[in-house]
N, C-alpha and C positions, 0 to 999 in steps of 0.2 A: 610148488607149485611157482609160477612167472610172477614178477614184482607187477604190478598195477602200473596200469599205464596214469602219469599225472596228468589235469588240465589244468592249466593255470586259469585263475579265473579272477576276474576285475567286479566292483562294483559301483555304481553312480547313485550315491543319496543314503545317508544314515538315516533317515527319518522312518516313521513307522515301518512301509513295505522293505524299507535295507535293513529292518530289522527281521523282518518276517524271511525275507530269501536267504538274510545269513543263515537263519537257524537254519531253511531248509536244506543250504549244501552240509549246513553240518550232519545234518539227518542225511541226504543219502548219503555222504561220505562214509556213514558208521553203518549202510546198508548192504545187501548183499552182492549192489554191483559193486561196492569198490574191490570186490575178487578181480576185476579186469579196470576199473577206473576210480581214480581218485580224485578229487576234487583238490585244488591249492589253491588255498585262500590269499592270493599276492596283493591284492591293492585295493583302498578301499577309498571313494571321495566325495566329500563332502565339503564347503565352504564353514561349516560350525564345526572348530575343531575340538571341541567337548565333546559332543556330539560321534564326530566319531573316529574320537580315541575311546569314548563308551563301548562301541558297537563292537570296536577292533578287538579290543583285548576281551569281551564275552566270546565273540565267535573265533579269534584266534587269526582275525587278517594281520599279516606280515607288514606292509606300508601305508600310510594313509596320506593324501593329498587333499587340497582346498578343492582343485576343479576337475571335474570327466576328461579335459583336453589334457591334463597332464593323465592321467588317468592312461590314455590313449598311447603315451611312448612307453609303457609295458606293452614286454611280448605277452600277450595275451589270448587263450584258447575262447575265452566265454567269458560276456559280458553281460550284467544284469544291471539293467537299468530303471529306478527308482525315482524319477525328477518329477517336477511340475513339470504341467503339461504341454506348456509353453517353451519348453528346455529341448522336445522331442526332437521337431524337426532343424534343427541344430546339430542335435547329437547324431542324429541318423544319418543326417549328411556327413558328418566328418565317419562313424563309425561303420559305413556301408562302404568305407574304402580300406578297412579291414580286415584282415583275416580272419577276425575273432566272428564266431557262434554268438549272435544274439538273444535275450529276453528282453522285450520291452513289455513294460507296462502300461496299461489299459488307461483311459482313451489311447488314443493313436497318438492327437495331439491336441491344442489348444483351439484349431479353425480346422473348417473341413475340407479348407484350399490347401493348409499344408498337410494334413492327411494325403488328400489324394497325392500330393507331391511326393509324400515319403512313400505309398506305394509304386509309383512310378520311378524312383530311384531305387528301390528295393527289388525290382521284377526279375532279378536274376539271382535271387538270393533266398533260398527256400530255407537256411539254415538262419533266418533273422522272424523269430518269432514272437507271437504277443500274449503278454498275463492274462486269459481267460483261464483261472485255474480249475473252476466250479466246473471243466469240463472232465475235471479229473480226482471227482469224489465218485465213488464206488456207484451209486444211485444213478448217475447221471450215464454210466458208462453200460451199465446194465439196461438202464429204459431206451438208451438208444439200439443198445442189438437188439431188443424187445421188440421195439419202433420198426426198424429197420429187415426184420423178422415178420412181419406181418402180424404180430402179438394184437396191435389196434386195431388191425385194418386202414380201410379210409379215413383219413384225418377229417374231422368235422371245427372243432373247434381248440383254442387257446384260452386259459386264461393264467394271469401272471400279480403277482404282488413280489413287493419288496419296500420292507417300511422298517426305518430305526429313525432313532431322535438325534440329532447332532449337533443342530444349532440351537443351543438351549444357551437362558438367560446365564448371565456369566460364564458361558460357557470357552474355548477355547477357540480361537480364529485363527485360520490357516489358509494358505492359496486356492482349496476347493472353494473358497466363496467368492473368489475373485475372477470375475468372468475372463478376462485379461490374459488372468494366468491358467485358468482350470478350461475356460470355455463353456460347454452347459454345465449345469448343476446336476441337480438330483438325478436329470435323466439320463446324464451319460454317467456318472461317479456310480451310480447306484443302477441305474435301470439296463444300459447298454451289456452288465454282467446277463440279466434276462433276456436280452433281444437274441443275444449271443446265444445261449439256449435254444431258445424257439428257433430259429435260424441252423444250429448244430442238430436238434434233434427232428425238427419237423419240415422247415423249406425256406425259403427267402422270404420278407416282409415287404408286399408288392405296394401298398398304401396305408397309412395312417390318417387319421382327424383326431386333433388332441388336443388339449386346453395345459397349460400351465402356469404356476403362480408363484411367488416372494412373499414371504410374509413381512408384514413388521410387525416384531418381536422383540417387546421391550427388556433392554440389557442385553440382548444375544449380539454376538459381532455383525456387523452391515454384509448384506451379502446381494449381490451385482448378477448373481444369476438362477435358476430357478429352483425351490425346495421342492415344488413335489410337481407332476404329472399321473396325467390321467389321458386313458389312448385307447382308441376302436385302432385295430387293424383289421388288413385283408392281406391272407398268407397266400404265397402263388399256390396254383393248386385248388383255389374256392373255398379252404379252411378260412374262418372270422376267429377272431380272438380281442380279449381286451388284457390293459397290462396300466398297473398304476407301482408309482413310485416316488416315496416319499424321504426325508431327510428329516420331517421335524412332525415325527407321529408320536406322540406323547404315550408313553405305555408301550411302545414294542422297540427292547432295547436290540431286537432280531426278529423279524417277520417276514419269511421268505418262498414262494412256494410256486411250481409252474407246474399246472395239470392241464393234460391235453389227452381231448376225447377222439373218437372213432367211432366207428359204426360196430365196432366189436364188446368194445368196454371204454372206460377209463383210468389215466394214467396220472399219477398224482409225485413229483419228486419234491418234499420238504427241507431246506434249510435244518430245520430242528430233527432231521432223524436222515445223516449225511449216508448212511449204509444201506437204505431200503427206499424201494419205492412201492408206492399203494396201487393195485388195480382193482380197480370195480368192474364188473359186469352184470347181468342179471342175476346172476347166484348170490351175490353182496361183494363182501370187500374182501379183499386178501394181502398180505403185507409181505410181497418178497424180496430174501434177504439178497444182499446184495456181497457180502462178503462170504465167498466161496473160494474152492480152489480155481475157477474159471474167469474169477476180478484178475483185470489183465496187471496189477501190483502186488495181488495178495501175496508173492513169493520175496517181494524186496526187502522185508523185516523178516520173517518167518514164515513157512509154513501156511496156510488158514486152516490146515484140520487140526493143527495142533492146538489142542487145548479147548477146541474151537474155533469158533468162527467170532475171535476177538474184534469189535467195531473200530473202524479209523474212524480219523477226526478230522479236523478245517485242518487244521496244520499240515496232516501226512498228505493233504493233497498240494498243498504247495512243496513238498518235499517229492513228490511222485514225478510234480511238473518237473522240478531239479535234474530227476534222474534222467526224464527223456532228453534234458536240455544237455547234459553231460552224454551221453550217448551223440546224440546230433553236433556236439561239438570236436566229438571223436571222428565221425564220419559214418557211424555206425545211423544209420536211421532207422529207428525201428519198423519194422512189419506194418503196425497201427500209430500213426502220427496223431497225438491226440490232439495237443495244442495249437493254436489258433494262428494262421497264418497271416500276415498282413493285409493282405485283403480279406478276409474273414473281419480283422476288425474295423477295415474300412464301412465295411457292411453293418455292422451295428452301428456305427457315427454318423451312415450315411440315414439311416432308420431315424435317429436320434436329431437329425439337422432336416430332417423332415416335421416332426416332431413340434419341434421348435416353429418351423413354418407354419405350419399348420393353425398351431394355437395363436401367433400374427394375424393370419387372416384369415381367422373364422368358417375356413372350409377344406374340404380330404385335401390330400399330399400325394400325387404319385413318389414312389422313395429311387431314387436314382441309383441305379444298378451300375458300378464304376468298376474297370473301364468299359 
């Protein structure tokens, strides 16, 4: 067997997502893809030296630097960017001139103006992708195939709910609560995941009418962006929808689902069942198993038919995303590219921007299609 090709990887950010992406690269490096491609964890960048040392020691990063700018001095094939949203624009401005493929965490930027500029400057770079990892859940991939094959018929309605409880009394304050650093709050940090799913599975959102709120929570860290959003959606093609996202829902450590109605039935993808989707029609309810030999990444660990169809987890979806990025970095673009493009991510941000404008103006707002 020929030796697998090494892909030199760097990561910007050693926080929560830096940990998750580091783990995903280790998992991908131990998968079947390693027979052809092996990630070499070259350098991690973070201004917090202790945090960078901890992640580097845990996952095997060779070098550590204080700034992502210093990381770009290395000869890299692939970069994962897990930075505060306000740093995405200068990062992409520099990284887009490098040879390395890039996976940039969502959302694109802390402002819609920066997001549009970033799409313009990366227009010729299909190897710069964004981290909407829910696309890599088995249930989502099989739901897309089912919908594209006409299983739901004509789409009539969409319902989306994404609830967490992040802003608690005596809780930890980070940049996600700061509009200058993060941009919009729950609507973008959480809601954009489901906006991307709706647009990935059904079609673009044409207009919205929304309400947002920032709550006064005694003892909790201050927030300057929204804690919750509720919105009516108009989908291109005529379907209507509702969407709710909240980071202050007590009793909801994680509640999330997207439900889509067609004239043949209704499909539900639920965050509590990452391997299955639920289909309802006039004959009742059916749970459709997504982990099977036809699942796109079923052979990354071992055959899905070995000892039954063992379920995948939330962390596996990041590893599937990392595996695809390793292929893209080597120049072997998969037949089906599941990751979100920069323009896909911009369209999610355009919906969030329209929600913010709608809430402020108290009217329905069309979603800008850019460019």
